Steps between C-alpha positions, in 0.01 A plus 500: 500500500517122445297527180716783366819305577350215296442739207852640536657151489304417185631814325859411596465140382355600161719809455199675356191677623312384192575127548440516874168680457379227262595230749333683787191583295547871559528788261851634459410847640339338808811292565723802451296689760537216749879495457512877544284475814733233642800726439321785675415283801855374529654839424742350248548464126469137394578542131693736279300565186681530169218544255299177510777310676486444875819430692510412869678738730721360775227550759255360245704179487493471880125563496453227239689250717270593788197456270617145422524425871148635550375279217651192662361595841156536343528157337616342825211660685243379248644147514492504881140617497405229251666232713335638813158491338556148373614382843246701694200349327616153405410163645741216568359148502704256707460126502606343828476167672289525814803452724709773335194723497493478878873498574697694236262718303390736780854625572580550132172679431543728803845604379370569149183687601699726730663642187206461261189529719248537220586181316222245516594143584302188409594151614405164352580192707585153380749217532853552370443332161180703455683826571773409250232441236333834577831683460587313180161582349532862622179480700693649791789746490714335764500170687618431853574137576685297762731339248774567245352496150717401205285536193566649154365854448454557872724707725551382858622737772586308822388704800615299800539151643249386759462198726255362751513555875312341788250734666360427846276680747708636788322269746538187285644204698771450239659829608596328827710243315851616425641455252210449260588278205319388189387171655281694742269558202411129497139477623494875569156663447548736206310740275644487149446678173261344252618221270618594151701809594877490486520561877293189565694298242822615665363409843376156398828426324690595817281279718550210261879538490546521876224246570291730714121471513337800671141505618347733239192653662413758235592598143446867415600715200553819699808589702300755697242239599773258607661769716169577671422134564842440655403737779285222649829351619435143393670477160819591318564585135770543237502836324736677258741725684427787257141525624578543867543843660616578852188700581274227365668240720478721808135591439400134470728360772705282268855366499716409199725196522778456242586138424792390283283273287253781434776735384566251223149550361616795293295641219565810289221751458521661156339768290432395140400701193498475122645755254569811713458733200135395473429593862353827621725761657354413840574130461858577397537725802370224725762262361767762571371547853505123549863492387585779744306318772717191445819704531381663823397168650834348406688791655292481819564125527875550463498772764303275736748217446792734569333624821460139624872446459 
């Protein structure tokens, strides 16, 4: 039926069996038989025939309008299938700093893969300036960095603001001191992130400004490792709030302490990309999901603030 409706529409649009048959690469008698068969199936007369002239009947006009709708539906279906195939089999390469890889990327990827489970993800880690270079040179599709990037030919989508918080084991002696203030970090045994990352730069800058010198026992480039080592109960740490989850804190017996000075250590995590038209369908969809993710997070934060008041 779909094929015959296609033939019927071609005859209407060319007002001639002869012209339509040439376009469709059919003989004129074969096309005439198909139109006759369609009329028989529908039980209607599509054309009035005055010699070689074909004129649409009223019901023929309505049928033609339906044929146009079918044609558009077919095109939409084929486009959807093409996009599905492109998304289903494509790979997205993401460049991320090690800290964002551990804190931000997992949530974003989980949201995306829930909708597009067959998309393959690859991650390349590096420092912020290295990720920017990879995006600029199109060696990765998308970059995720803990900074706002203002550079020609790059698009920057801010995801959220983050800041550091003090994390202590539940049994840590400092928990017995109320209230805890920033000066309690002076001489405090701590496990910090490795030098060179923005979190460590932010931390060292804070210590310098407030003239606090902690007792740095270890430097590690893994949030997970820091969390596990805190369970010994002898050290504290500063971690980005975005990384911490309620279940994680409960499972490891940890407490979060919010300090005014730490809330001033704000940094914006952003998604960066080059010309969006050069990206794969999957990468464009990921950018859209990231944008939606930002809106949802913003809405949730506003609702939480309203609930507190």
